[in-house]
C-alpha positions in Angstrom: 204.2 15.0 -2.6 206.8 15.0 0.1 206.6 11.4 2.4 206.2 11.6 5.9 209.6 11.1 8.1 208.9 7.9 10.7 209.2 10.6 13.7 206.0 12.0 12.4 204.4 9.8 14.9 205.8 12.3 17.4 203.8 15.4 15.6 201.0 12.8 15.5 201.8 12.1 19.4 201.8 16.0 20.6 198.5 16.8 18.3 196.9 13.8 20.3 197.8 13.6 23.5 199.4 10.1 23.4 200.8 10.3 26.7 203.2 7.1 25.8 204.5 8.0 22.7 205.0 12.0 24.4 207.6 10.1 27.1 209.6 9.0 25.1 209.8 11.9 22.8 210.9 14.0 26.7 212.9 10.7 27.7 214.2 10.6 24.2 215.1 14.7 23.3 215.6 16.6 26.3 218.8 15.7 27.3 220.8 16.3 24.5 218.9 20.0 23.8 219.7 20.0 28.2 223.2 19.9 27.1 223.4 22.4 24.3 221.7 24.5 26.8 224.5 24.2 29.5 227.1 24.4 26.7 226.2 27.9 26.5 225.0 29.8 29.2 222.0 28.4 30.0 220.5 26.6 33.2 218.5 23.6 33.7 215.7 25.2 34.2 215.9 28.0 30.7 216.7 24.0 29.2 213.5 22.3 30.6 211.3 25.9 29.0 213.5 26.2 25.9 212.5 21.7 25.0 208.8 22.7 26.2 208.1 26.0 24.4 209.4 24.0 21.1 207.0 21.2 21.6 204.9 23.6 21.8 205.6 26.3 18.9 205.7 22.6 16.6 202.3 21.2 18.6 200.6 24.9 17.0 202.3 24.5 13.7 201.2 21.3 13.0 197.4 22.1 14.3 197.0 24.9 12.7 198.1 23.5 9.7 199.3 21.1 7.3 202.9 20.0 9.2 204.6 17.1 7.6 207.9 16.1 9.0 210.4 15.0 6.8 213.3 14.9 8.5 214.0 13.0 12.6 212.7 14.9 15.1 216.4 15.2 16.4 217.7 17.3 13.9 214.1 19.8 13.3 213.8 19.4 17.5 217.6 21.0 18.2 217.5 23.1 15.1 214.3 25.2 17.0 215.3 24.9 20.0 218.9 26.1 18.6 217.4 29.3 17.0 215.0 29.7 20.0 217.5 29.9 22.3 219.7 31.8 20.7 216.6 34.8 20.8 216.8 34.1 24.3 220.2 35.3 24.9 220.2 37.3 22.4 217.5 39.5 25.0 219.5 38.8 27.5 222.5 40.5 25.2 225.0 37.3 25.4 227.6 36.7 23.6 229.6 33.8 24.9 227.7 30.5 22.4 229.9 27.4 21.6 227.2 25.1 20.1 229.6 22.7 19.2 227.8 19.2 20.5 226.0 18.9 17.2 228.4 15.0 17.0 226.5 13.6 19.8 223.7 14.2 18.2 224.9 10.9 15.8 222.8 13.1 13.1 223.8 12.6 9.8 225.0 16.3 7.5 221.6 15.6 4.9 219.6 15.7 8.4 220.3 18.8 9.5 220.2 20.0 6.1 217.2 18.7 5.7 215.3 20.0 9.2 217.4 23.4 8.5 215.1 23.4 4.8 212.3 22.8 7.0 212.4 25.4 9.3 213.3 27.8 6.9 210.5 26.6 5.3 208.0 26.9 8.7 209.1 30.5 9.7 209.4 32.1 5.3 205.7 30.3 5.9 204.8 32.3 8.7 206.8 35.7 8.2 204.4 35.5 4.7 201.4 34.8 6.6 201.6 37.3 9.4 202.7 40.3 6.6 199.4 38.7 4.7 197.1 39.3 7.7 198.3 43.5 7.5 198.0 43.9 4.2 193.9 45.3 4.0 190.7 43.0 3.3 190.7 43.3 -0.5 194.1 42.1 -1.3 193.6 39.6 1.1 190.3 37.8 -0.4 192.4 38.9 -3.9 196.0 36.6 -2.9 193.3 33.9 -1.4 191.5 33.0 -3.6 194.1 33.0 -6.1 196.2 31.0 -3.8 193.5 28.7 -3.6 193.9 27.0 -6.9 190.4 28.9 -8.8 191.4 30.0 -12.5 191.6 33.8 -12.5 188.4 34.3 -14.7 186.2 32.3 -11.5 188.2 34.8 -9.0 187.7 37.8 -11.0 183.3 36.5 -11.1 183.6 35.9 -7.3 185.8 39.6 -7.0 182.6 41.0 -9.6 185.1 42.7 -11.3 187.2 42.0 -14.8 189.5 39.4 -15.4 192.0 42.2 -16.5 191.8 44.3 -13.1 192.2 41.4 -11.2 195.0 40.4 -12.9 196.4 43.6 -12.7 195.2 43.9 -9.0 196.5 40.4 -8.1 199.9 42.3 -8.9 200.0 45.5 -7.7 199.1 43.4 -4.1 202.1 40.8 -4.9 204.1 43.5 -5.0 202.9 45.6 -2.0 203.2 41.6 -0.2 207.1 41.2 -0.9 208.2 44.7 0.0 206.2 43.7 3.5 207.9 41.1 3.4 211.4 42.3 2.6 210.6 44.6 5.1 210.7 43.1 8.3 213.0 42.6 9.6 212.3 38.1 10.3 213.6 38.4 6.7 217.3 38.5 6.7 217.7 36.0 9.5 215.7 33.6 7.3 217.6 31.8 4.8 215.9 32.1 1.2 
């Protein structure tokens, strides 16, 4: 099991609305994000919006799952804000982006690697859940039961089907889910 980074305290502060730590979070990280966005065709308002939206995304992820921060928050927050800002620039069709200010963050390459892995893992999970929700109820229920850790014999009994049928149907549902994920525009943007 992965151990939480000491910066998990900020994720907990978001969840519990701990004003003192939230103020510390803003003081510690908002200036760095503002600098990055200003250097990449953004305004102070853009920076404030991106920072706030990123914190809301992190809050929602933590609230709706067992999200554990396993890397420094500055690296993870930078990755979330950078990706959110790149998406905004794509919407605006602005192509002059430089992102050269990572040195000021004093973040090691390992921290960026960990943050990138955590970000990609989170995004892959979101994509999987999104495509799973688009599937039919029978496939969705079968996959969720099989992923719950129950033996396939028990899953078959719960679904009132034979073991052989449930195994075959699970393979078909998985193939369909994988196909849906690979056809998604988000798939190519994620590092697998």
